[in-house]
MDAnalysis code that builds the backbone (N, CA, C; Angstrom):
import MDAnalysis as mda
import numpy as np

u = mda.Universe.empty(546, n_residues=182, atom_resindex=np.repeat(np.arange(182), 3), trajectory=True)
u.add_TopologyAttr("name", ["N", "CA", "C"] * 182)
u.add_TopologyAttr("resid", np.arange(1, 183))
u.add_TopologyAttr("resname", ["UNK", "UNK", "UNK", "UNK", "UNK", "UNK", "UNK", "UNK", "UNK", "UNK", "UNK", "UNK", "UNK", "UNK", "UNK", "UNK", "UNK", "UNK", "UNK", "UNK", "UNK", "UNK", "UNK", "UNK", "UNK", "UNK", "UNK", "UNK", "UNK", "UNK", "UNK", "UNK", "UNK", "UNK", "UNK", "UNK", "UNK", "UNK", "UNK", "UNK", "UNK", "UNK", "UNK", "UNK", "UNK", "UNK", "UNK", "UNK", "UNK", "UNK", "UNK", "UNK", "UNK", "UNK", "UNK", "UNK", "UNK", "UNK", "UNK", "UNK", "UNK", "UNK", "UNK", "UNK", "UNK", "UNK", "UNK", "UNK", "UNK", "UNK", "UNK", "UNK", "UNK", "UNK", "UNK", "UNK", "UNK", "UNK", "UNK", "UNK", "UNK", "UNK", "UNK", "UNK", "UNK", "UNK", "UNK", "UNK", "UNK", "UNK", "UNK", "UNK", "UNK", "UNK", "UNK", "UNK", "UNK", "UNK", "UNK", "UNK", "UNK", "UNK", "UNK", "UNK", "UNK", "UNK", "UNK", "UNK", "UNK", "UNK", "UNK", "UNK", "UNK", "UNK", "UNK", "UNK", "UNK", "UNK", "UNK", "UNK", "UNK", "UNK", "UNK", "UNK", "UNK", "UNK", "UNK", "UNK", "UNK", "UNK", "UNK", "UNK", "UNK", "UNK", "UNK", "UNK", "UNK", "UNK", "UNK", "UNK", "UNK", "UNK", "UNK", "UNK", "UNK", "UNK", "UNK", "UNK", "UNK", "UNK", "UNK", "UNK", "UNK", "UNK", "UNK", "UNK", "UNK", "UNK", "UNK", "UNK", "UNK", "UNK", "UNK", "UNK", "UNK", "UNK", "UNK", "UNK", "UNK", "UNK", "UNK", "UNK", "UNK", "UNK", "UNK", "UNK", "UNK", "UNK", "UNK", "UNK", "UNK", "UNK"])
u.atoms.positions = np.array([
    [385.326, 97.699, -63.128],
    [384.899, 99.443, -63.164],
    [384.560, 99.069, -64.462],
    [383.356, 99.375, -65.216],
    [383.429, 99.723, -66.041],
    [382.579, 101.462, -66.383],
    [383.411, 102.249, -67.161],
    [383.297, 103.358, -67.425],
    [382.405, 103.522, -68.542],
    [381.020, 104.849, -68.206],
    [380.335, 105.004, -68.900],
    [379.655, 106.407, -69.610],
    [379.796, 106.720, -70.614],
    [379.044, 108.038, -71.048],
    [378.347, 107.991, -71.440],
    [376.682, 109.113, -70.461],
    [375.649, 108.336, -71.198],
    [374.821, 110.116, -71.266],
    [373.504, 109.935, -71.036],
    [372.675, 111.477, -71.289],
    [371.589, 111.309, -72.380],
    [370.688, 112.085, -72.023],
    [369.793, 111.545, -73.372],
    [370.377, 111.719, -74.900],
    [369.635, 111.336, -75.764],
    [370.407, 111.661, -77.422],
    [370.598, 113.365, -77.789],
    [371.450, 113.255, -78.334],
    [372.123, 114.705, -78.721],
    [372.458, 115.530, -77.417],
    [372.844, 114.740, -76.344],
    [372.719, 115.663, -75.380],
    [374.898, 116.249, -75.155],
    [375.391, 115.009, -76.175],
    [376.979, 115.360, -76.173],
    [377.938, 114.522, -75.425],
    [377.091, 113.220, -75.420],
    [377.471, 111.893, -75.215],
    [379.195, 111.793, -76.597],
    [378.757, 111.803, -77.774],
    [379.979, 111.706, -78.433],
    [380.953, 112.440, -78.524],
    [380.665, 113.763, -78.139],
    [382.116, 114.644, -77.487],
    [382.197, 114.379, -76.411],
    [382.033, 113.911, -75.273],
    [382.491, 113.417, -74.196],
    [383.546, 112.310, -74.439],
    [382.701, 111.388, -75.037],
    [383.509, 110.000, -75.414],
    [385.170, 110.764, -76.745],
    [384.773, 111.529, -77.312],
    [386.178, 112.357, -78.452],
    [387.218, 112.731, -77.147],
    [386.410, 113.556, -75.678],
    [387.500, 114.522, -74.964],
    [388.137, 112.939, -74.239],
    [387.385, 111.910, -73.525],
    [388.233, 110.936, -72.904],
    [388.494, 110.206, -73.576],
    [388.763, 109.987, -74.927],
    [389.591, 109.089, -75.813],
    [390.942, 109.977, -76.626],
    [391.024, 111.665, -76.403],
    [392.017, 112.276, -76.722],
    [392.802, 112.225, -75.134],
    [391.901, 111.919, -74.084],
    [392.874, 111.521, -72.849],
    [393.481, 110.406, -72.278],
    [393.520, 110.107, -73.264],
    [394.080, 108.465, -73.400],
    [392.851, 107.594, -73.065],
    [391.529, 107.346, -72.992],
    [390.846, 106.076, -72.314],
    [390.427, 105.305, -73.880],
    [390.435, 104.132, -73.789],
    [390.136, 103.805, -74.845],
    [388.737, 103.157, -74.746],
    [387.886, 103.308, -75.733],
    [386.193, 103.396, -75.876],
    [385.902, 102.274, -76.516],
    [385.144, 101.367, -76.120],
    [384.637, 100.240, -76.973],
    [383.763, 100.848, -77.893],
    [383.832, 100.269, -79.155],
    [382.611, 100.961, -80.210],
    [383.329, 99.605, -81.321],
    [381.949, 99.863, -82.284],
    [382.430, 99.224, -83.175],
    [381.940, 99.418, -84.879],
    [381.981, 100.596, -84.991],
    [382.121, 101.315, -86.026],
    [380.129, 101.610, -86.935],
    [379.352, 100.447, -85.924],
    [378.217, 100.410, -86.639],
    [377.592, 101.562, -87.038],
    [377.767, 102.897, -86.643],
    [377.185, 103.547, -87.450],
    [378.335, 104.649, -87.559],
    [378.051, 105.108, -89.084],
    [378.997, 106.027, -89.929],
    [378.785, 107.415, -89.411],
    [379.770, 108.113, -89.749],
    [380.204, 109.257, -89.391],
    [378.937, 110.326, -90.321],
    [378.741, 111.886, -89.616],
    [377.888, 112.200, -90.779],
    [378.039, 113.802, -90.288],
    [377.018, 114.749, -90.913],
    [377.498, 116.384, -90.714],
    [376.691, 116.230, -89.261],
    [376.329, 115.520, -88.861],
    [375.717, 115.864, -87.153],
    [376.448, 115.183, -86.357],
    [377.381, 114.353, -86.386],
    [378.513, 113.756, -85.782],
    [379.995, 113.764, -86.329],
    [380.546, 114.641, -87.663],
    [381.496, 114.101, -88.008],
    [382.888, 113.211, -87.134],
    [383.172, 113.805, -85.932],
    [383.949, 113.022, -85.349],
    [383.960, 111.465, -84.742],
    [382.171, 111.121, -85.496],
    [381.570, 109.947, -85.066],
    [380.804, 109.814, -83.929],
    [380.068, 108.903, -83.668],
    [379.069, 108.415, -82.792],
    [379.583, 107.620, -81.242],
    [380.848, 106.937, -81.669],
    [381.685, 106.512, -81.192],
    [381.005, 105.321, -80.218],
    [379.422, 104.565, -80.596],
    [378.835, 103.965, -80.125],
    [379.300, 101.921, -80.376],
    [378.942, 101.588, -79.672],
    [378.436, 100.032, -79.790],
    [377.109, 99.502, -79.251],
    [376.948, 99.006, -80.015],
    [375.619, 98.378, -80.860],
    [374.613, 97.560, -79.806],
    [376.136, 96.486, -79.359],
    [375.062, 95.625, -78.450],
    [374.349, 96.578, -77.482],
    [374.964, 97.590, -76.927],
    [374.247, 98.016, -75.560],
    [372.572, 98.013, -75.834],
    [372.107, 98.036, -76.759],
    [370.902, 98.177, -77.190],
    [369.764, 97.078, -77.005],
    [370.893, 95.862, -76.262],
    [370.500, 94.559, -75.837],
    [369.877, 94.481, -74.988],
    [370.504, 95.728, -73.691],
    [370.259, 95.636, -72.306],
    [369.365, 95.211, -72.101],
    [367.738, 95.438, -72.814],
    [366.948, 95.382, -71.953],
    [366.455, 93.610, -71.693],
    [367.126, 92.920, -72.852],
    [366.970, 91.517, -72.794],
    [367.599, 90.891, -71.911],
    [368.157, 91.622, -71.310],
    [369.367, 90.597, -70.428],
    [370.494, 89.988, -70.991],
    [371.028, 90.551, -71.871],
    [371.984, 90.194, -73.192],
    [373.187, 91.351, -72.273],
    [374.231, 90.712, -71.436],
    [374.895, 91.638, -70.458],
    [376.229, 90.914, -70.757],
    [376.307, 89.873, -71.991],
    [377.588, 89.079, -71.973],
    [378.714, 90.049, -72.097],
    [378.596, 90.837, -72.972],
    [379.443, 92.282, -74.285],
    [379.949, 92.662, -72.655],
    [379.291, 92.849, -71.848],
    [379.808, 93.848, -70.872],
    [381.077, 93.588, -70.476],
    [381.953, 92.533, -70.379],
    [383.063, 92.330, -69.931],
    [384.003, 92.847, -70.843],
    [383.624, 92.970, -72.097],
    [384.589, 93.923, -73.172],
    [384.911, 95.675, -72.965],
    [383.582, 96.000, -71.762],
    [384.112, 97.329, -71.294],
    [384.689, 97.442, -70.116],
    [385.170, 95.928, -69.365],
    [385.771, 96.144, -68.234],
    [387.163, 96.891, -68.558],
    [387.267, 98.053, -67.939],
    [388.303, 98.933, -67.594],
    [388.384, 99.947, -68.745],
    [387.347, 100.264, -69.207],
    [387.602, 100.919, -70.405],
    [386.506, 102.070, -70.411],
    [385.876, 102.312, -71.186],
    [384.735, 103.337, -71.649],
    [383.726, 102.649, -72.586],
    [382.607, 102.860, -72.873],
    [381.482, 102.716, -73.323],
    [380.486, 103.488, -73.397],
    [379.733, 103.837, -74.134],
    [378.955, 104.995, -74.351],
    [376.896, 104.288, -74.555],
    [376.706, 104.671, -73.699],
    [375.457, 103.822, -73.458],
    [374.292, 104.636, -72.785],
    [372.924, 105.501, -73.802],
    [372.267, 106.307, -73.853],
    [371.684, 106.375, -72.296],
    [370.961, 107.426, -71.657],
    [370.241, 107.043, -70.728],
    [369.211, 105.977, -70.635],
    [368.208, 105.954, -71.497],
    [367.344, 104.743, -71.532],
    [367.731, 104.023, -71.119],
    [368.635, 102.688, -71.019],
    [369.219, 102.324, -70.823],
    [369.844, 101.731, -69.922],
    [370.496, 102.846, -69.140],
    [370.958, 102.312, -67.647],
    [370.493, 101.780, -66.707],
    [369.039, 102.020, -66.631],
    [368.367, 100.949, -65.654],
    [368.409, 99.583, -65.560],
    [369.108, 98.881, -66.801],
    [369.178, 97.649, -67.202],
    [370.892, 96.771, -66.913],
    [371.745, 98.107, -66.702],
    [372.828, 97.494, -66.060],
    [372.830, 96.770, -64.922],
    [373.250, 95.338, -65.222],
    [373.265, 94.614, -63.753],
    [373.851, 95.153, -62.346],
    [373.225, 94.628, -61.337],
    [374.319, 94.997, -60.045],
    [375.501, 94.434, -59.856],
    [376.097, 93.871, -60.846],
    [377.065, 92.538, -60.199],
    [378.059, 93.572, -60.020],
    [378.474, 94.663, -61.060],
    [379.690, 95.248, -61.469],
    [379.807, 96.738, -60.969],
    [380.499, 97.365, -60.973],
    [380.737, 98.864, -60.552],
    [381.018, 99.965, -62.051],
    [380.313, 101.080, -62.088],
    [380.290, 101.837, -63.078],
    [380.710, 103.116, -62.415],
    [381.301, 103.961, -63.240],
    [381.200, 105.249, -63.168],
    [380.797, 105.821, -64.649],
    [379.870, 106.556, -64.224],
    [378.965, 107.449, -65.856],
    [379.160, 109.067, -65.307],
    [379.353, 108.982, -66.721],
    [379.771, 110.348, -67.149],
    [378.128, 110.945, -67.864],
    [377.742, 111.880, -67.344],
    [376.609, 112.502, -67.784],
    [376.076, 113.072, -67.980],
    [375.800, 113.420, -69.280],
    [376.217, 114.695, -70.065],
    [374.610, 115.589, -70.186],
    [374.676, 116.768, -69.163],
    [373.556, 117.433, -69.511],
    [373.205, 118.174, -70.413],
    [372.232, 118.908, -71.307],
    [372.748, 119.825, -72.244],
    [370.899, 120.438, -72.188],
    [371.043, 121.672, -72.507],
    [369.799, 122.783, -72.467],
    [368.855, 121.456, -73.389],
    [367.916, 121.463, -72.660],
    [366.437, 120.737, -73.951],
    [365.945, 121.435, -74.998],
    [366.331, 122.371, -74.947],
    [365.740, 123.512, -75.760],
    [366.873, 122.646, -77.195],
    [368.147, 122.905, -76.923],
    [369.074, 122.874, -77.811],
    [368.761, 121.604, -77.737],
    [368.570, 120.211, -77.212],
    [368.266, 118.664, -77.543],
    [367.395, 118.983, -78.888],
    [366.049, 119.825, -78.468],
    [365.378, 120.144, -79.552],
    [365.497, 119.847, -80.668],
    [366.101, 121.370, -81.232],
    [366.550, 121.264, -82.222],
    [367.777, 121.354, -82.760],
    [368.729, 120.374, -82.067],
    [369.437, 119.124, -83.017],
    [369.124, 118.120, -83.771],
    [367.982, 117.455, -82.444],
    [367.038, 116.323, -82.961],
    [366.270, 116.508, -84.462],
    [365.902, 117.776, -84.178],
    [364.716, 118.596, -85.528],
    [366.037, 118.999, -86.496],
    [367.183, 118.755, -86.435],
    [367.689, 119.519, -87.615],
    [368.330, 117.963, -88.235],
    [368.200, 116.779, -87.533],
    [369.056, 115.213, -88.143],
    [367.434, 115.383, -88.766],
    [366.228, 115.117, -87.909],
    [365.137, 114.477, -88.555],
    [364.904, 115.217, -90.148],
    [365.446, 116.940, -89.799],
    [364.788, 117.697, -91.405],
    [365.859, 116.724, -92.531],
    [366.984, 116.294, -91.713],
    [368.102, 116.085, -92.940],
    [367.663, 114.594, -93.302],
    [367.051, 113.995, -92.496],
    [366.610, 112.696, -92.956],
    [365.286, 112.777, -93.605],
    [364.189, 113.853, -93.464],
    [363.105, 113.992, -94.235],
    [362.295, 113.255, -93.034],
    [362.616, 113.210, -92.222],
    [361.339, 111.983, -91.042],
    [360.474, 113.494, -89.967],
    [359.648, 113.035, -89.189],
    [359.097, 114.116, -88.911],
    [360.321, 114.346, -87.016],
    [360.543, 115.637, -87.165],
    [360.384, 115.902, -85.515],
    [359.506, 115.094, -84.459],
    [360.572, 114.354, -83.594],
    [359.453, 114.344, -82.805],
    [360.721, 114.650, -81.161],
    [359.985, 114.807, -80.344],
    [360.584, 115.534, -79.772],
    [359.633, 115.899, -78.119],
    [359.798, 115.032, -77.386],
    [358.939, 115.607, -76.143],
    [359.252, 115.700, -74.524],
    [359.488, 117.173, -75.013],
    [360.316, 118.333, -73.617],
    [359.662, 117.887, -72.262],
    [358.121, 117.404, -71.985],
    [358.440, 117.040, -70.428],
    [358.652, 115.579, -70.379],
    [358.160, 115.090, -71.634],
    [358.871, 113.031, -71.024],
    [360.759, 113.244, -71.000],
    [361.983, 114.115, -71.445],
    [362.980, 114.173, -71.486],
    [363.093, 114.514, -70.587],
    [362.266, 116.155, -69.593],
    [362.817, 117.081, -68.510],
    [362.371, 115.499, -67.541],
    [361.726, 114.659, -67.761],
    [361.109, 113.888, -66.103],
    [362.558, 112.492, -66.154],
    [362.455, 112.406, -67.160],
    [363.376, 111.131, -67.859],
    [364.972, 111.339, -66.834],
    [365.211, 112.766, -67.678],
    [366.757, 112.909, -66.772],
    [366.920, 113.234, -65.607],
    [365.522, 114.089, -65.049],
    [365.544, 113.993, -63.214],
    [365.589, 112.692, -62.782],
    [364.567, 111.758, -62.949],
    [364.208, 110.669, -62.649],
    [365.320, 109.363, -62.371],
    [366.408, 109.926, -64.087],
    [367.732, 108.824, -63.920],
    [368.505, 109.577, -62.659],
    [368.578, 111.084, -62.586],
    [369.960, 111.383, -61.969],
    [369.603, 110.831, -60.075],
    [368.091, 110.993, -60.072],
    [367.702, 110.065, -58.753],
    [368.047, 108.670, -58.762],
    [367.765, 107.961, -59.736],
    [367.612, 106.726, -59.414],
    [369.082, 106.136, -59.395],
    [369.978, 107.166, -59.951],
    [371.838, 106.272, -60.079],
    [372.207, 106.891, -58.775],
    [371.387, 107.882, -58.074],
    [372.331, 108.052, -56.934],
    [371.788, 107.576, -55.757],
    [370.652, 106.588, -55.685],
    [370.554, 105.756, -54.767],
    [370.679, 104.154, -55.170],
    [371.607, 103.936, -56.654],
    [372.766, 103.057, -56.582],
    [373.975, 102.529, -56.177],
    [374.075, 101.650, -54.816],
    [375.329, 101.737, -54.719],
    [376.571, 101.367, -56.022],
    [375.878, 100.610, -56.544],
    [377.058, 99.772, -57.751],
    [377.243, 101.062, -58.841],
    [376.735, 102.526, -58.621],
    [376.680, 103.364, -59.355],
    [377.480, 104.842, -58.660],
    [378.139, 105.254, -59.899],
    [378.998, 106.811, -58.833],
    [379.040, 107.458, -60.581],
    [378.344, 108.922, -60.326],
    [377.919, 109.313, -61.623],
    [378.212, 110.857, -61.602],
    [378.870, 111.278, -62.357],
    [378.985, 112.940, -62.252],
    [378.655, 113.240, -63.886],
    [377.541, 114.530, -63.011],
    [376.891, 115.122, -64.599],
    [377.852, 116.442, -64.961],
    [377.932, 115.984, -66.133],
    [378.662, 116.842, -67.093],
    [377.843, 118.195, -67.605],
    [377.751, 118.993, -67.927],
    [377.089, 120.148, -68.652],
    [378.053, 120.274, -70.342],
    [377.211, 119.802, -71.284],
    [377.514, 119.801, -72.224],
    [378.534, 121.658, -72.375],
    [377.723, 122.647, -72.585],
    [378.385, 123.863, -72.348],
    [379.089, 123.727, -72.138],
    [379.897, 123.603, -70.802],
    [380.766, 123.521, -70.042],
    [382.284, 122.746, -70.292],
    [381.602, 122.286, -71.814],
    [383.181, 121.237, -72.849],
    [383.272, 122.589, -73.324],
    [382.449, 123.324, -73.804],
    [382.784, 124.445, -74.872],
    [383.472, 125.288, -74.278],
    [383.044, 125.837, -72.630],
    [383.698, 126.818, -72.142],
    [384.699, 126.809, -70.930],
    [384.682, 125.762, -70.902],
    [385.481, 125.146, -69.926],
    [385.983, 124.074, -69.893],
    [386.715, 123.730, -70.998],
    [387.128, 122.503, -71.559],
    [387.876, 121.826, -70.310],
    [388.752, 122.810, -70.330],
    [389.955, 122.123, -69.430],
    [389.763, 122.106, -68.085],
    [388.674, 122.748, -67.536],
    [388.001, 122.453, -66.074],
    [387.151, 120.782, -65.607],
    [386.662, 121.032, -67.319],
    [385.768, 119.504, -66.954],
    [386.635, 118.637, -67.368],
    [387.917, 118.843, -68.129],
    [389.064, 117.792, -68.240],
    [389.666, 117.316, -67.030],
    [390.403, 118.700, -66.171],
    [390.781, 118.055, -64.486],
    [389.819, 117.239, -64.160],
    [388.327, 117.802, -63.736],
    [387.646, 117.234, -63.011],
    [387.055, 115.661, -63.050],
    [387.029, 115.416, -64.572],
    [387.725, 113.536, -65.160],
    [388.763, 112.966, -64.878],
    [389.625, 113.465, -64.855],
    [390.631, 112.972, -65.124],
    [391.323, 112.845, -63.253],
    [391.085, 113.199, -62.623],
    [391.116, 113.226, -61.524],
    [389.539, 112.010, -60.931],
    [389.201, 111.902, -61.372],
    [387.627, 110.964, -60.943],
    [388.011, 109.758, -61.469],
    [388.090, 109.805, -62.446],
    [387.757, 108.269, -63.745],
    [389.578, 107.715, -63.486],
    [389.285, 106.383, -63.753],
    [390.235, 105.046, -64.202],
    [391.348, 105.958, -65.367],
    [392.237, 104.718, -65.469],
    [392.996, 105.394, -66.637],
    [394.130, 106.069, -66.707],
    [394.346, 106.744, -66.080],
    [395.432, 107.608, -65.864],
    [395.062, 108.724, -66.895],
    [394.068, 109.571, -67.230],
    [393.817, 110.186, -68.002],
    [395.134, 111.509, -68.082],
    [395.325, 111.428, -69.397],
    [395.933, 112.978, -69.817],
    [394.894, 114.593, -70.050],
    [394.493, 114.957, -68.526],
    [394.160, 116.276, -68.865],
    [394.018, 116.981, -69.762],
    [395.622, 117.421, -70.065],
    [396.184, 118.387, -70.800],
    [395.736, 118.224, -72.094],
    [395.234, 116.777, -72.612],
    [395.286, 116.797, -74.014],
    [393.748, 116.404, -74.343],
    [393.234, 116.590, -73.156],
    [391.275, 115.966, -73.362],
    [390.887, 117.449, -74.568],
    [391.022, 118.631, -74.177],
    [390.747, 119.508, -74.432],
    [390.799, 119.822, -76.011],
    [391.959, 119.293, -76.558],
    [391.785, 119.145, -78.096],
    [390.274, 118.291, -78.776],
    [389.959, 117.629, -78.230],
    [389.081, 116.950, -79.110],
    [387.994, 118.200, -79.197],
    [387.747, 119.189, -78.216],
    [386.662, 120.164, -78.856],
    [386.741, 120.997, -79.742],
    [385.795, 121.161, -80.335],
    [385.939, 121.958, -81.799],
    [384.644, 122.678, -81.869],
    [385.129, 124.015, -81.764],
    [384.562, 125.144, -81.422],
    [383.797, 125.445, -83.356],
    [383.978, 125.166, -83.580],
    [383.714, 125.245, -85.203],
    [381.981, 124.716, -85.465],
    [382.213, 123.360, -84.187],
    [380.690, 122.459, -84.095],
    [379.898, 122.989, -83.217],
    [380.452, 123.676, -82.459],
    [379.549, 124.322, -81.137],
    [379.063, 125.636, -81.972],
    [379.940, 125.976, -82.503],
    [379.527, 127.588, -83.103],
    [378.453, 126.916, -84.299],
    [378.342, 126.006, -85.104],
    [377.577, 125.827, -86.572],
    [376.111, 125.637, -85.720],
    [376.158, 124.742, -84.404],
    [375.077, 124.035, -83.943],
    [374.555, 125.214, -82.876],
    [374.973, 126.406, -83.216],
    [374.303, 127.770, -82.114],
    [374.232, 127.399, -80.814],
])
């Protein structure tokens, strides 16, 4: 069993990794992406996930029994010879666009966000995942992490392995970051 945190970029995947980690779940990460003002608590990434399209899946052995963050465009490359529980972050796409534009402005690069593409992508990914017998996916709204963090923690602690400490998970939610992002 591999637990995956997924969603489109800027959908709250790092926040969910923080919540799971606070609850006691180990997260496979490599520190390859440094923290910054957009994710001051870290990105929680393990860069080898980007090699899934090339068939590099050997690293998945390191994720067995723990959690790894994989952005949703890469989910279709997961091999069906394992079982996956996927926490899929859903965030209002207008918020995602603003967050991506903010990051692009800070980097001095043009903001590129195709709302129609990401709307289709999320819908198609959820439909695809439901049709896979090796995937058990739970959608979690980003806003619920701020508004109802204990309810999100209770939902996930009852579903995920690792005997998560649901009472500790909300401590990872930093309201100052939610308020700063609008």
